[in-house]
C-alpha positions in Angstrom: 0.0 0.0 0.0 3.0 2.3 0.1 3.0 3.0 -3.6 0.4 5.6 -3.4 -0.1 9.1 -1.9 -1.0 9.4 1.8 -4.6 8.6 2.4 -6.8 10.6 4.9 -9.9 8.7 6.1 -12.3 10.5 8.4 -14.8 8.4 10.4 -17.9 10.4 11.4 -21.5 9.9 12.4 -24.7 12.0 12.5 -25.1 11.2 16.2 -23.1 10.0 19.1 -23.0 6.4 20.2 -23.2 4.7 16.8 -19.8 3.1 17.0 -17.6 5.7 15.4 -14.7 5.2 17.9 -15.2 1.4 17.7 -14.5 1.5 14.0 -11.7 4.0 14.2 -9.7 2.1 16.8 -10.2 -1.3 15.3 -9.4 -0.1 11.7 -6.3 1.7 12.9 -5.1 -1.4 14.9 -5.8 -3.7 11.9 -3.8 -1.5 9.6 -0.9 -1.2 12.1 -0.4 -4.9 11.8 0.6 -4.3 8.2 2.1 -0.8 8.0 2.4 2.6 9.7 -0.8 4.4 10.4 -1.8 7.5 12.3 -5.0 7.6 14.4 -6.1 11.1 15.4 -8.9 11.6 17.9 -10.5 14.9 16.9 -13.5 14.5 19.3 -11.7 17.0 21.4 -14.6 17.6 23.8 -14.6 13.9 24.9 -11.7 11.9 23.2 -11.9 8.2 24.1 -9.9 6.4 21.4 -7.0 6.4 23.9 -8.9 4.0 26.1 -8.1 1.2 23.7 -4.3 1.8 23.4 -1.4 1.9 25.8 1.6 3.6 24.2 4.6 5.7 25.0 4.0 9.4 25.3 6.2 11.0 22.7 5.1 14.6 22.8 2.7 16.8 24.8 2.0 20.5 24.3 -0.5 23.1 25.4 -2.6 24.6 22.5 -3.4 28.3 22.5 -5.6 30.7 20.6 -5.0 34.4 20.3 -7.5 36.8 21.9 -7.5 40.6 22.3 -6.7 42.2 25.6 -8.0 45.8 26.2 -5.3 48.4 27.1 -7.3 51.2 28.7 -4.4 53.6 28.6 -4.3 53.6 24.8 -8.0 53.4 24.1 -9.8 56.4 22.7 -13.2 54.7 22.7 -13.5 55.3 18.9 -16.1 52.5 18.6 -14.4 50.6 15.8 -13.8 47.3 17.6 -17.4 46.4 18.5 -18.5 47.3 15.0 -16.0 45.0 13.2 -16.5 42.0 15.5 -19.0 39.7 13.9 -19.1 37.4 16.9 -19.9 40.1 19.6 -16.7 39.1 21.5 -15.9 42.8 21.9 -18.5 45.3 23.2 -18.4 48.8 24.6 -20.3 49.7 27.7 -19.9 53.3 28.5 -16.2 54.1 28.9 -15.3 50.4 29.0 -14.4 47.8 26.4 -15.3 44.2 27.4 -13.7 41.2 25.7 -15.4 37.8 25.9 -12.7 35.1 25.1 -15.3 32.3 24.7 -16.8 34.2 21.7 -13.6 35.3 20.1 -12.7 33.6 16.8 -9.1 35.0 16.7 -9.8 36.9 13.4 -7.6 39.8 14.5 -10.0 42.4 13.0 -10.4 44.4 16.2 -6.7 44.3 16.9 -5.5 45.1 13.4 -8.1 47.9 12.9 -7.6 49.6 16.2 -6.0 53.0 15.4 -4.2 53.2 18.8 -3.1 49.5 19.2 -5.3 49.3 22.3 -6.3 45.6 21.6 -3.1 43.6 21.4 -3.6 39.8 20.8 -2.4 37.5 23.6 -2.3 33.7 23.8 -5.0 31.9 25.8 -4.7 28.1 26.5 -7.6 26.2 25.1 -6.5 22.6 25.3 -3.7 19.9 25.3 -2.3 17.8 22.5 -0.7 14.4 23.2 1.2 12.1 20.8 1.7 8.4 21.6 3.7 5.7 19.9 2.5 2.1 19.8 4.6 0.2 17.3 3.4 1.0 13.8 0.5 3.0 15.3 0.9 6.8 15.9 -1.9 8.0 18.2 -2.6 11.7 18.5 -5.4 13.1 20.7 -6.4 16.6 21.9 -8.5 17.5 24.8 -10.4 20.8 25.1 -10.0 22.6 28.4 -13.0 22.6 30.7 -15.2 25.7 30.1 -13.9 26.2 26.5 -16.7 26.5 24.1 -14.9 26.4 20.7 -13.6 23.0 19.5 -12.8 24.1 15.9 -9.5 25.9 16.7 -8.1 22.9 18.6 -9.2 20.5 15.9 -7.5 22.7 13.2 -4.2 22.9 15.2 -4.3 19.2 15.8 -4.6 18.5 12.1 -1.7 20.9 11.4 0.4 19.0 13.9 -0.3 15.7 12.3 0.4 17.1 8.8 3.7 18.5 9.9 4.9 15.4 11.8 3.2 12.5 10.0 2.4 13.9 6.5 4.3 11.0 4.8 2.6 8.2 6.7 0.5 6.3 4.1 -2.8 6.3 6.1 -4.2 8.7 8.6 -7.6 8.0 10.3 -9.5 10.9 11.9 -11.9 9.9 14.6 -14.3 12.9 14.1 -16.8 14.5 16.6 -20.4 13.3 16.3 -23.1 15.4 14.7 -23.1 17.7 11.8 -21.9 21.0 13.3 -18.7 23.1 12.7 -16.3 20.7 14.5 -17.4 17.8 12.2 -16.9 20.0 9.1 -13.4 21.0 10.3 -12.5 17.4 11.0 -13.7 16.1 7.7 -13.3 18.9 5.1 -9.9 17.7 3.9 -10.4 14.0 4.1 -9.9 11.9 1.0 -12.8 9.7 2.1 -15.4 9.8 4.9 -17.0 6.8 6.5 -20.3 7.5 8.1 -21.2 5.1 10.9 -24.8 4.6 11.6 -27.2 2.1 13.3 -30.4 0.5 11.7 -32.9 2.5 13.8 -35.2 5.5 13.1 -32.9 7.7 15.0 -29.9 6.4 13.2 -31.5 7.0 9.8 -32.6 10.5 10.7 -29.1 11.6 11.8 -27.4 9.7 8.9 -29.5 11.7 6.4 -28.2 14.9 8.0 -24.6 13.6 7.9 -25.1 12.7 4.2 -26.3 16.3 3.5 -23.2 17.6 5.2 -20.8 15.5 3.3 -22.5 16.4 0.0 -22.2 20.1 0.9 -18.5 19.6 1.6 -18.1 17.6 -1.6 -16.5 14.7 0.2 -16.7 11.1 -1.1 -18.3 8.9 1.5 -19.7 5.5 2.3 -21.7 4.0 5.2 -20.9 1.4 7.8 -23.9 0.0 9.6 -23.1 -0.9 13.2 -25.3 -3.2 15.5 -26.7 -4.7 12.3 -29.6 -7.0 13.2 -31.6 -4.6 15.4 -34.2 -2.1 14.2 -35.3 -2.4 10.6 -34.1 -2.2 7.0 -34.8 1.5 6.4 -31.1 2.5 6.5 -30.4 -0.1 3.8 -33.3 1.1 1.7 -32.2 4.8 2.2 -28.7 4.0 1.1 -30.0 2.1 -2.0 -32.3 5.0 -3.0 -29.6 7.6 -2.5 -27.0 5.4 -4.3 -24.7 5.4 -1.2 -22.3 2.5 -0.8 -22.7 0.3 2.3 -19.1 -0.7 3.1 -19.8 -3.1 5.9 -22.3 -4.4 8.4 -21.0 -5.0 11.9 -23.4 -7.4 13.7 -25.2 -6.6 16.9 -23.4 -8.9 19.3 -23.2 -8.9 23.1 -19.6 -10.1 23.1 -18.6 -7.0 21.0 -20.3 -4.8 23.5 -18.5 -6.5 26.4 -15.1 -6.1 24.7 -15.8 -2.4 24.0 -16.8 -1.8 27.6 -13.6 -3.4 28.7 -11.5 -1.2 26.4 -10.6 -4.1 24.1 -10.5 -4.3 20.3 -13.0 -6.7 18.7 -11.6 -7.7 15.3 -9.2 -10.3 16.7 -12.1 -12.2 18.2 -14.5 -11.8 15.2 -13.1 -13.0 11.9 -16.1 -11.5 10.1 -15.3 -8.1 11.5 -11.7 -8.4 10.5 -12.9 -9.2 7.0 -15.1 -6.2 7.0 -12.1 -4.0 8.0 -10.2 -5.4 5.1 -13.1 -4.6 2.7 -13.5 -1.1 4.1 -9.8 -0.3 3.6 -9.7 -1.8 0.2 -12.8 0.2 -0.9 -11.3 3.5 0.5 -8.0 3.0 -1.3 -9.8 2.0 -4.6 -12.1 5.0 -4.5 -9.4 7.6 -3.8 -7.0 6.0 -6.2 -9.7 6.2 -8.8 -9.7 10.0 -8.5 -13.1 10.5 -6.8 -11.5 12.5 -3.9 
């Protein structure tokens, strides 16, 4: 597999709890038996891929974003800063300028346009990045600090770290946040292929349809993996058939799989059919990207 360009696979879902991390960790471990692979946990509000691996900590760093700090001694209260801030992170109340770091998007507009340089940008810690080594598996995770509201800047910087340090590794897997909001878009927008994990239930179908709309808006090639196959109904299968969406694999609903997951253990070694599914998923992703769809 090393005779092709590096492949970026994002694993996402329209809702939490569908098995996104289950697929991410098992696929990464399966690939690591054959070649180098990078697993990146971008669910920065609650990363849990690390529960399945014990590796050596290679690197750890605090991640910062830049926010304005008001310098009252330089300010002339001209009123420019609250006008140019689209996120209402800077407001003026009487003779005071208030800055709300949680709302700031680090666009620098207020700082750059201030005629008296009264809003210099300063770093504010938003989270922590950790990089682990486990044989052929490189595992990177980031965790948002408690109270921080914005996941996108941390996701973006984590992706940049991976690109700078592991850009030549043949396969990178992004364990994306659940849902269809901005963090998911940031995690998947540069992926060569996106795997949407769902479950065969009415809730699973509803949220899968939202995730499909998101991937189509981002113009990302994608396929579906159905987890807990055997419960619910066939509406997800019918939906994928009607929408011409490839179903890459069906992971059976099995109590033993749930027991392994709850114990922090990988499942594919105990279930040959799951290992075969992982092989099929990888082969499909490589084939589709190599064919120029991405």
